[in-house]
C-alpha positions in Angstrom: 36.0 177.9 171.0 35.4 178.8 167.2 32.0 179.9 166.4 31.0 179.4 162.6 28.0 180.7 160.9 26.2 178.9 158.2 23.6 180.0 155.0 20.6 181.5 157.4 23.1 183.8 158.8 23.7 186.6 156.3 25.6 188.8 158.6 28.8 187.6 159.7 31.4 189.4 159.4 34.6 189.2 157.9 37.7 189.1 159.9 41.3 189.8 159.1 43.1 188.4 162.3 46.1 189.9 164.0 49.1 188.5 162.2 47.4 188.3 159.5 48.5 189.8 155.9 46.0 190.0 153.1 46.8 191.6 149.4 43.7 191.9 147.4 40.4 193.5 147.6 37.5 192.8 149.8 34.2 193.6 149.1 31.0 192.9 150.8 27.6 194.1 152.3 28.1 193.6 155.9 31.1 194.2 158.4 34.7 194.0 157.5 37.3 193.9 160.9 41.0 194.4 160.1 42.9 193.5 162.9 46.3 193.0 160.7 47.3 194.2 157.6 45.2 195.0 154.2 47.1 195.9 151.1 44.2 196.6 148.6 40.7 198.2 148.3 38.1 197.6 151.3 34.0 198.2 150.2 31.8 197.3 152.9 28.7 198.5 155.0 30.9 198.7 158.0 34.8 198.8 158.3 36.6 198.6 161.7 40.4 199.1 161.3 41.5 197.8 165.1 44.3 199.3 167.2 47.2 197.0 165.2 45.5 196.8 162.1 46.5 198.6 158.8 45.2 199.2 155.3 47.2 200.6 152.4 44.1 201.1 149.7 41.0 203.0 149.1 37.9 203.0 151.7 34.3 203.0 151.1 31.8 202.5 153.5 28.6 203.7 155.6 30.4 203.4 158.8 34.4 203.5 160.0 35.6 202.7 163.0 39.4 203.8 162.6 41.4 202.6 165.7 44.5 201.9 163.9 46.4 203.2 160.7 44.6 204.1 157.3 47.3 204.8 154.3 44.7 206.3 151.2 41.4 207.5 150.9 38.3 207.0 152.3 34.6 207.9 151.5 32.0 207.0 154.4 29.2 208.4 155.2 30.1 208.5 159.2 33.9 208.1 160.4 34.4 207.5 164.2 38.0 208.5 164.5 39.7 207.2 167.6 42.8 208.2 170.3 45.0 206.1 168.4 43.9 206.5 165.2 46.6 207.2 162.2 45.7 208.5 158.8 47.1 210.1 155.2 45.2 210.5 151.9 41.7 212.1 151.9 38.8 211.4 154.5 35.6 212.3 152.8 32.4 212.2 155.2 28.9 213.1 155.9 29.7 213.0 159.7 32.8 213.1 161.6 33.2 211.9 165.2 36.5 212.2 166.8 37.7 211.1 170.1 41.2 211.9 171.8 44.2 212.9 170.2 44.6 211.3 167.0 47.4 211.2 164.5 45.2 212.7 161.5 47.5 213.9 158.6 44.6 213.8 156.0 42.7 216.0 153.9 39.2 216.2 155.7 36.3 216.7 152.9 32.5 217.0 154.0 30.4 214.9 151.3 28.3 217.5 149.6 27.1 214.7 147.1 23.3 213.0 147.8 23.6 210.6 150.8 22.6 207.2 150.2 20.7 205.2 152.6 
């Protein structure tokens, strides 16, 4: 069954499905779920990179849930990194939560700038 949204629903997520490849930037005020591959920058309130998902580009979000692969820098308020996650680049964060044995090969940088809400 497919679910569709209408103009009254202002918070529908953007979903890049498994097997899908997107070349270009994504910018939204809501959630982006990436289960396929994105080559480009992603700006969103919440970014979820699923187990099979991969982003090659910059990430900017309030919340990051990293289960898959990120090749590039990320600037986030809260980073949630899970056991299958892999990342190269710089992860800049206010709060960092790491669960399990991850494949992080990135530089971690606690943000010192003023926290935006």
